[in-house]
N, C-alpha and C positions, 0 to 999 in steps of 0.2 A: 544745526543739522545741515550736512551737505546735501544739496538737492540735485536731482538729475537734470542735466542740461539737454534740452531738446535738440535734435539734429534735423537738418533739412532732409527730406521735404516736408517735415511736420507742418500742418496747416496753421497752427497758432503763430508760427514765425512770420507768416504772411498777412497777419491781421493787425489792424491799428489798435494800439492800447488806449485805454480810457483814463481820463483825468481822475486824480484822487481829490476828494473833497476835504479830507482832514487826515492828519496823522493819528491813527488810533493804535490799539494793541495789535490788531491784525497786521497793519502796515509795519509797525515796529518789528514784529516777529519775522515777517517776510524779509525785511531788509537785513536783519541779523543773520538769517539763514543764507541770504544771497551773498553777504560778505564772507561767511564761512566757505561757501561754494566757490567764490571767485579766488580766494586765497589758497584753496586746496588744489587749484589747477596747476599742473606742473609740466605737461607735455601736450600742447604748448602752455606756457605761463600766460594766464589771463590778465589783461589790463582793463577790461570792461565787461559788464554783464547787465543785460536788460531783463526786466521782469518777464517779458514774454519768452525769453530763452529758458526760463524755468516753468513755463506753462501758465503764467499769470498775466492777464491783459490789463495791468496797471501801468500808468506812465511813470515808471521808476527805472533809473539805471544807476549803476555804480561805475566809477572810473578811478584808476590808479595813475599817478603822474609818470610812473615808469615800472618796468618789470620787477625791479628790486624793492620797490616801496611796499611797506606793510600798511601804509596810509591809504584809506579808501574814502573817496568823496561820494556823497549821496545826492542824487538829483531827482526831485519829485516834480512832476508836471513841467519838465524842461521844454523850452522853446528857443530856437535861434532867432535873435532879434536882428542881427546883421552879420555879414561876413565881409572880409576884405578880399575883393576879387581882382583878377587880372595880373598879367606880367609875373613878376617874381613872387607875388602873393599866393600863387597856386603852384602846387607841387604834386607830383605823382609819387605816392608812397605805397610800398608793399604792405598789404593788409591780409590778415587771416581772421578766423572767427572760431570760437569754441563750438558753435553750432554747425560748422562746416569743416570738420577736422581734416587736417593735412592738405587743404586747398588754399592757395594764395593767389593774389593778383594785385596789380597796381591800380589805385584809384586816384584820380585827379580831384583834389579837394582844396578849398580855400585854406590858407595856413593861419587864418585868424577868424575866430567866431565869438560873437557876443551873445551870451546865453542868459536867459532868465530862468529861475528855478526856485523851488522850495527845498530847504534842507530838512534833516531828520527832526529838528526842533520845531518845524513848522514855520520858520522864518523865511521870507522870500528875499531874493537878492538877484543881482546881475553881476556877471563877470566876463571879462575878455579872456579867451584861451588862445594860445598860439603854439605853433609847431606840433609836436607829438600829441600834446593834450588836446589841441583843436581837432586833430584827426580822430582821436578816440571819442570825443564828445559827438562829433558828426556821425561817426559809425554807429554809436549807441542810439542816437536820435533816429537814425534810419531804421534801426530795429523797432523802435516804438511806433514807427509809421508803417511797419510791415515790409520794409525794404532790406534785402540782404546785400552785402558788399559785392557778391558775384553779379548781381543785377547791374550795379554801378559799373563794374569792370566791362561787362558786355555792352552797356549803353554807350560807353566811351570808346568802344572798338578795341579794347585791350585784350590781353591774353591771360588765361588762367593757368596755374601750375599746380601739380600734385607733388607732395613731398614723398619721396620713396628713398628709404635708407639715407635720410638726411640730405638728399639732393632734390632740387626742383626740376621737374620735367613737364613739358607742355601737356595740358589737359583740356579735354573738350567735355562739356556737360552732355 
C-alpha cells in the first residue's frame, strides 16, 4: 500500500523517532508499505524514506543506491559510528526531500559514513557508505532525529532554491 508522505511543516517531521525492539509483523508491514511508497515516487524520484515521513516515529529508513535502482536497503535503529571529515572528504551536494517538495539546497556533509543498523531479518551489522549513498544515509538519519535538510542548509549559511518549471530559483522560507 502506498502511504501518504507528510510534508513540512508537519510536527511529526521535527520529532525524534524511537528505537525498534524487534522486527515483528507490524514492522514488516510498515517496511513493505514504505518500500512501495518510495518506489512509487516519480516527481521527484525518491532515493530515501524515513518512517517519520509517513507519520510513524520508528527508527527505520530506506535507501536506494541511485535513482534508477529498484533495490532498496532497510535500516532499523541506524546510528552513525564515524564519518571521515575534513578537506576533500566533505562535499556540498544539492539535496531535496519528498517531505519538502520542489525545494533544494546544498548541504555540506562528510562523504564517508560508518553506520550500524539492523536489517529486515533482525541481523545487526555495520557498513561504510561513501559518496551519494553516504549523503542519503546521513539525510535519512537526520530525519530520524527530527532534522530537515533545510535546517542544515540554513545552519551552514547556504541558499535554498525552489523548482519552478524545471528551473531552480532562489527561495526564502
